[in-house]
N, C-alpha and C positions, 0 to 999 in steps of 0.2 A: 450613513449609507449613501452610496452613489446612485445616480439615476439608473433605473432598471432593477436595482436591488429590491427585494421584498423582505420584510422581517419574518424570521422563522424562530419560533420558541422551541428550544431543545431542553431536555432534562438530563443532567449528569450528576450522579450521586445525590439525588434528592434536591438538587438546586436547579432553578430555571435560569436560562440565559437566552437573550434575544440577539440573534445574529442576522445581519443583512447578507443576502445571498442572491445571485442571479437565479431566475426561475428555473432554468434548466439544470442547475446544480443543487437544487433543494433536496432531492432524494439522496444524492451522494452525501450531503451534509448530515442529513438525518441518520443515514447508515453509519457514518463516521462517529456521530455522537453516541449511537447505541454501542458501537465497538468500544469507544472510550469508557462509557459507563460500565460495561461488562468488565473491562480490564481493571478499572478502579475498584469495583466491587470485589473482584477476585483478590486484589492486593489488600484491601481493607479486611477481608475475611469477616470474622466475628468481632473484631476490635472496632466497635462503633465510636470510640473516642479518639481514634487515630487522626492526626492532623490532615486536613483535606489537601493542603499544599504539598505535603510530603507524599501523599498518595498520588496526587496529580503528577509530580515529578517522576516518581517510580513508574507510573503507567506510561508516561511519555518516553522514558528511557526504554522500557520494554517494547513499546510500539516502534520506536526508532531502530532498535536492534533487530526486530523482525523485518522491518523495511530494508535495512542494510543487508540482511541475509538474503532476502528475496531478490534484491538487486544483484548481489554477488552470484546467486544461482542463475539468474537470467543472463548475466554476462558470460558465465561458464557455458551455459547451453548455447548461446550465440556463437562463442568460439568453436565449440564442438560442431555445430551446424555448418559454420563457415569452412571448417576443416573437411567435413564430409562432402560438402558441395564442391570444394576444390578438388578433392580426390576423384569425385565422379566426373568433373569437367576434364581432368587429365586423362581419365580412362576413355571418355568420349573422343577427346582430341587424338589419342593414340589409335582408336578404332578408325577414325576418319582419315588419319595420316598414313595408315597402312595401305599400300597399293594392292588392288585385287590380284589374286594369283592366276 
């Protein structure tokens, strides 16, 4: 752990891990651990004998896919917003460029 980091113990799929984290990032880490734990439990389902490493990889792939989709949606929304703002700017330019009658 680097200077300023504090140890935080998180629980994922009934296993404890101690992670060094900046104090202002503690809550985010705990929330991420809860999300990962929930995703791993969902994948494991009732199969208590499933290999933890396989469950972890599948959970990571699912979360990475969700992140990729969210980024793609954000990019799409940003393009749509830029297009709308551009159209509004052109309309305003047209209004101000038109000489009064």
